[in-house]
C-alpha positions as CSV (number, residue, x, y, z in Angstrom):
1,M,175.0,56.6,126.2
2,K,174.0,59.0,128.6
3,I,171.2,61.0,128.1
4,E,169.6,64.1,130.4
5,V,166.5,65.8,129.8
6,L,165.8,69.0,131.2
7,T,161.8,69.7,131.2
8,I,159.6,72.2,133.9
9,F,157.2,68.8,133.4
10,P,159.3,65.6,134.9
11,E,156.2,63.6,135.4
12,F,155.6,63.3,131.4
13,F,158.5,61.0,131.6
14,R,157.6,59.1,134.9
15,E,156.9,55.8,132.9
16,V,157.7,56.4,129.4
17,F,161.2,55.0,129.2
18,D,160.3,51.9,131.3
19,F,158.9,50.0,128.3
20,G,160.1,47.4,125.7
21,I,163.4,48.2,124.0
22,I,164.4,51.6,126.2
23,R,163.7,49.8,128.9
24,R,166.0,46.3,127.9
25,A,168.6,48.9,126.9
26,R,168.7,51.1,130.7
27,R,168.6,47.8,132.2
28,A,171.7,46.5,130.3
29,E,173.7,49.5,130.5
30,I,173.5,50.4,126.7
31,V,171.9,53.8,128.1
32,G,171.3,56.1,130.9
33,I,168.4,58.3,131.3
34,N,167.9,61.1,133.8
35,V,165.2,63.7,133.8
36,Y,165.6,67.0,135.7
37,D,162.9,69.3,136.6
38,L,164.5,72.8,135.2
39,R,162.6,74.5,138.3
40,D,165.4,73.0,140.9
41,F,167.9,75.0,138.9
42,A,165.9,78.6,139.3
43,T,166.3,81.0,141.6
44,G,164.1,83.4,143.5
45,K,161.3,82.6,145.7
46,H,159.0,81.1,143.1
47,R,161.9,79.1,141.3
48,T,160.8,80.9,138.4
49,T,161.0,79.5,134.8
50,D,159.9,81.5,132.4
51,D,159.1,85.5,132.1
52,R,157.7,88.2,129.6
53,P,159.9,88.8,126.4
54,F,161.2,91.7,126.2
55,G,160.1,94.0,123.0
56,G,156.6,93.2,124.0
57,G,154.4,90.2,122.2
58,D,152.3,87.1,123.3
59,G,153.3,84.3,125.4
60,M,156.7,83.9,128.1
61,V,160.0,82.8,127.1
62,F,162.3,80.6,129.1
63,K,164.7,82.5,131.4
64,P,168.4,81.2,130.7
65,E,169.5,81.3,134.4
66,P,167.6,77.8,135.1
67,I,169.1,76.2,131.8
68,F,172.6,77.6,132.2
69,N,172.6,76.5,136.0
70,A,171.5,72.8,135.0
71,V,173.6,72.2,131.9
72,E,176.9,73.4,134.1
73,K,175.6,71.2,137.2
74,I,175.1,68.4,134.5
75,L,178.4,68.7,132.1
76,G,180.5,70.8,134.7
77,T,180.8,73.9,132.4
78,T,178.7,76.0,129.9
79,E,181.5,76.6,127.4
80,R,180.7,74.4,124.8
81,E,184.4,74.1,123.6
82,K,185.2,72.5,127.4
83,Y,182.0,70.0,126.9
84,P,183.0,66.5,127.5
85,P,184.1,64.8,124.5
86,R,181.6,63.6,122.1
87,T,178.6,65.7,124.1
88,R,175.7,67.2,122.3
89,V,173.5,69.8,123.9
90,V,170.3,69.6,122.1
91,L,167.2,71.9,122.3
92,L,163.7,70.4,121.2
93,T,162.0,73.3,118.8
94,P,159.9,73.9,115.9
95,Q,162.7,75.8,114.6
96,G,165.1,72.7,114.1
97,K,166.8,70.9,112.0
98,V,164.0,67.9,111.3
99,L,164.9,64.4,112.6
100,K,165.1,61.7,109.9
101,Q,167.2,58.8,110.1
102,A,170.1,60.0,109.2
103,L,170.6,62.1,111.7
104,A,169.6,59.5,114.7
105,K,172.2,57.3,113.3
106,E,174.7,60.7,113.5
107,L,174.0,61.0,116.8
108,A,173.9,57.4,118.0
109,D,177.5,56.9,116.4
110,E,179.0,60.0,117.8
111,V,177.4,60.6,120.9
112,E,177.8,59.7,124.4
113,N,176.5,62.7,126.5
114,L,173.6,64.0,125.4
115,V,171.9,66.6,126.8
116,L,167.8,67.5,125.7
117,I,166.0,70.8,126.7
118,C,162.3,70.6,126.3
119,G,161.6,74.3,125.0
120,R,158.0,75.2,125.8
121,Y,156.2,78.5,125.6
122,E,156.9,80.9,123.0
123,G,160.8,79.9,123.2
124,V,164.0,79.4,125.0
125,D,166.1,82.7,126.0
126,E,168.2,83.4,122.8
127,R,171.4,83.5,124.9
128,V,170.9,79.7,125.4
129,N,171.3,79.1,121.8
130,E,174.4,81.2,121.4
131,V,176.1,79.7,124.1
132,L,175.0,76.4,125.1
133,V,173.4,74.4,122.6
134,T,175.2,72.8,119.9
135,D,172.3,71.4,118.0
136,E,168.3,72.3,117.2
137,I,166.2,69.2,116.8
138,S,162.5,69.4,115.2
139,I,160.5,66.2,114.9
140,G,158.4,67.6,112.1
141,D,157.2,70.9,110.7
142,Y,154.1,71.6,113.2
143,V,154.1,73.4,116.4
144,L,153.6,71.3,119.9
145,S,153.2,72.1,123.4
146,G,156.4,71.7,124.6
147,G,159.7,69.5,123.6
148,E,158.3,66.6,125.8
149,P,157.0,64.7,123.0
150,A,159.6,65.5,120.6
151,A,162.4,64.3,123.5
152,I,160.6,60.8,123.6
153,V,160.2,60.2,120.0
154,L,164.5,61.8,119.9
155,V,165.0,59.4,122.8
156,D,163.3,56.1,121.1
157,A,165.1,56.5,117.6
158,L,168.6,56.9,118.9
159,V,168.5,54.2,121.6
160,R,167.2,51.4,119.2
161,L,170.1,52.3,117.2
162,L,172.5,51.5,119.7
163,P,174.9,48.8,119.8
164,N,173.0,45.5,121.0
165,A,170.1,47.2,122.0
166,L,167.9,45.4,119.5
167,G,167.8,41.6,119.3
168,S,169.5,41.2,116.0
169,E,172.0,43.5,114.8
170,T,170.6,43.3,111.1
171,S,166.6,45.2,112.8
172,A,167.8,48.5,112.7
173,A,169.8,48.3,109.3
174,N,166.7,46.7,107.8
175,D,164.1,49.5,109.0
176,S,162.0,52.2,107.0
177,F,164.7,54.9,105.4
178,S,167.7,53.3,106.8
179,N,168.8,52.7,102.6
180,G,166.7,55.3,101.7
181,L,163.6,53.2,101.0
182,L,160.6,52.1,103.1
183,D,160.6,48.9,104.1
184,F,159.0,45.7,102.6
185,P,156.2,44.3,103.6
186,H,156.1,41.4,106.4
187,Y,154.0,38.2,107.0
188,T,153.7,35.7,109.6
189,Q,151.4,33.0,110.6
190,P,149.0,31.5,109.5
191,R,149.6,31.2,105.5
192,D,145.8,31.6,105.0
193,F,143.9,34.3,106.8
194,R,140.1,34.6,105.2
195,G,141.6,33.8,101.8
196,L,144.6,36.2,102.1
197,T,147.4,34.8,101.5
198,V,151.0,34.8,102.0
199,P,153.3,35.6,98.7
200,E,154.4,32.0,97.8
201,I,158.2,33.4,96.9
202,L,158.4,33.8,101.0
203,L,157.5,30.0,101.5
204,S,160.1,29.1,99.0
205,G,163.0,29.0,101.1
206,N,165.0,30.8,98.2
207,H,166.9,33.7,100.1
208,A,167.8,35.3,97.0
209,E,165.0,35.7,94.9
210,I,162.9,36.4,98.5
211,E,165.9,39.7,99.0
212,K,164.9,40.6,95.4
213,W,161.1,40.4,96.0
214,R,161.7,42.4,99.0
215,R,163.6,45.2,97.3
216,Q,160.9,45.1,94.6
217,K,158.2,45.5,96.8
218,A,160.4,48.4,98.7
219,L,160.7,50.2,95.5
220,E,157.2,49.6,95.0
221,K,155.9,50.9,98.3
222,T,158.3,53.8,98.3
223,Q,157.2,55.2,94.7
224,K,153.4,55.1,95.9
225,V,153.8,56.5,99.7
226,R,157.2,58.5,99.4
227,Q,158.0,59.6,95.9
228,D,160.2,62.3,97.3
229,L,162.2,59.5,99.0
230,L,163.3,57.7,95.6
231,N,163.8,61.3,94.1
232,K,166.6,62.1,96.7
233,E,168.3,58.8,95.8
234,N,168.4,59.5,92.4
235,G,169.8,62.8,93.0
């Protein structure tokens, strides 16, 4: 997968993709990540990327020209129907579809070229949405100062779902939300820590019973913390 990030703050991403799973995936060439400064695609002496909104109102709005120029440079076109196969252009915005595990899995499975536009200020000129954007994605029902943190969250969620990105092929399948439930409890050494002991079932070696216990604990955790997930699972 190739991921291209468009932002006016490229320094925001300077080291964030150089750790953990993302770094390993980049080194293994499972994913390639490029960050572009939108100002490099702006016109005029001052390389301006924003302006006041028509009709009045507070704040500033991203101009269309720099974003169109950047997408054309990266994809070779600004016409959606002519994008390379398996391409998505995503605008990170509070108004977008909320990112959930199923959406992350969809993108990881179906996309080879992903362009992320980090919105900021009062938003982005609507012509960017009308012509360029294939998906609007939010990481939650709240407002951030810009799309940069959301882009980091989306990249992290996607990369760990790519084939061979994790050390174990079952790790992502067992994550919270992957099966509609929260994850089951995990324990490691020591068996007894300040009188807090590991459940005996996990020491039994009976894998069938361990799986039953884990399923039950996942249900209990979901019932306690995220009842809404059980409501969805039950239809």
